[in-house]
N, C-alpha and C positions, 0 to 999 in steps of 0.2 A: 446371532453370529452373522447374519446377512447384513445388519445395520453396521456393526462395528466393523466389518468388512469393507463397506463402502467408506467409513470414515478413515481406515486404513489406507485405502487407495487414494483418497482425496488428500491426505495427509502427505503422502509421497509427491503427489503432483504439486502441491503447495510448497513442499521443501525444494523440490526441483526448480520451481519458478523463482523461488526466492533466491537460491544460489546463483542461477543463471543471471537474474537481472542484477545481483551484487556483483557478479564478475564483469558483466558488460560495463556496468556503471565505473568501476574501478579502472577498466581500459579506457574509458572515455575521459576519465579524470587525468590518467597519465599521457593520454595523447591529445590533450586540448590544445587549441591554438595559442602558441606562445604570446601573440600580441594582445589578444582579447580575453584569454582563460575560458573562452566558450568551448564546449564539446563540439567536435566535428560533426558535420550534418549526417554522414553516414551511421555514426554511432547514436546520434540522437534518433533517426528514423527507427532503428533497430530497438532502442530503448522505448520508443513510442509504442511499437507494436507489443513489445513485452509487457509494458505498463497496462495496456488494454487487457491483455490476456490474464494478467496477475490479478486485476480488479474482479473479473468473473470467477477466478479460482478462489479468491477470498470468499466472494459470496456464496460458492458451493461449499467450500470447507465450513463456514458458520453454520449454513443452513443444515448440513449432515449432522453437526454436533447437536444443534437444538431439536432436529428431528429425532435423535436417538435419546437424549438425555433431558431435554427442556420441556416435558409435557406440562409441568406444573410452574412453568416460569414464562408465562405469557406476556407479561409486562416488560421483562427484560428481553424476550425475544422480538417483540414488537418494535421497541426502541432500538435494538441492534439491526434488524432488517431496515429500518428508515435510514439509519446512518450509512450501512453497506449500500443501499439502493442509490444514494446520493453519490457515494464514492464511484460506482460503476457508471452512473449516468454523466457525471461531470468528467471522468477521467475518459471515457469513450469519446465525447464531444470535443474536449480539449485536444487530444491527441491525433484525431481524425482531422481536425481543423489544421493543426500545426503540420501534419504530414502532407496535406493536400496544399495549403497555401505557402508553406516554406519556401523561400527563394523565387516566388512567383511575382512579377511586378504588377501590382494592383493599380498603380497609378497615383496612389495616396501613401505618402511617406509614413504619415501618422498611422495610419490602418496597418500599414505592413508592420510597423514597430509593435502594435497590440497583437498581432497574430504570430509573434515569436515566442519562444521559451527562454528568452534572455531577459533577466531582470534590468529595468521593470517592464513588465508587459502584463496585460489583462490576462493571457492564457497562463502564465505562470502563476500569477495571483490565484487562478482558479485551481490550478494543480495542487497547489500548496494548500488550499482549503480542502480539497478532495482528500488528500493523503495525510496531511498533519491533523486536520480537524476531524473529518468524517470517518476515516479509517481509524485514527486514533480513539475517537468516541466509541466506535463500533467494537474494536478490540478490547478496550477498557471494560465495556459492558460484559463482553464474553469472558474477561478475565475474572471479574466479580461473581459471574456465574459458575465459572469453573472451580473457584476455590472452595465452594459450597459441596464440591465433589471430591470427597477424601482421595479418590484414586488419580484426579486430574488436578490436585491443589498446586503441585509445583508449576504445572503448564499455566494454571491461572494467575500465579504470582508473576511469572514471566510475561504474560499478556497484559497485566495491569502496569507493569514497568513499561512495556512496549508502548501502551496508550498514552501514558504520561509523558513519556520522551517525545512521542510523536506531536502531541499537543504543544509542548514547550517549544518545538521547532517553530511554531507560529511566530515567536518573537522575532524571527527574521524579517517580517513584513514592517512592523512599526519601527524597528531599529535600522532598516534598510541595509541590512547584512545578511547576505545569502550565505555566507560561511556558517552562520548560526544554524541554518536549516539542516546541517550535518548531524545535529543533535536529534531532530525528527527523522532523518533518514536511517539512523542507526535503530530508531523505534519501529519503523515500519519495514526494515528488510532483513536485518540481522536477528533480532530478538523474536519476532513470529515463526522464523525458521526454528529456532532453538525451541520454542514453544510447541511446535508441531511434531518436532522430534520426540519431546517428552510424551506427547499423546500417542504417538506411534508406538512407542516402547511400552507404554502402560496398556494399550490395546493388545498388543503382541503376548503380553503377560497374562492376559485374561484367559 
């Protein structure tokens, strides 16, 4: 009961962060600068902080699930932790750099462009890799793990779809079309929240 209680609590936090980030992102899209379609700086800063916090919440969420139900899934747990670790590290570095350097005059125009989160930029490329690839891979692995647990099968299926959509969002890079990234955004914002809700409901019924 103590273990499932921890999963229940972290699921609530996971759901709250997902809803909060999705809400702020929606506001950011609605209030974009009309001339560039870029999200205004204040919203970008808030999204940056929420993104860093969300990455750590994802790590805690996944760890609690494997701690409770993954004793015989060492290979799955190992791969998942590597993917989520890369997610956390890259996300933290990217958004701290963006928050610190954004709008600062560095004296090198090319360097300043690299440190923005407006495409094309190196930081945005890393952010896409973090969330579309490493989150997608991590949540996909978690999904395949959960479908083997009858009680969490529905959540597992949702996480698998979440992971697939997140990874598909990577096509935005070679096609140079950031609108296609919204496929991945659905995969790492809306669907994981639905999956976490399913887990919370199942745990509450245990």
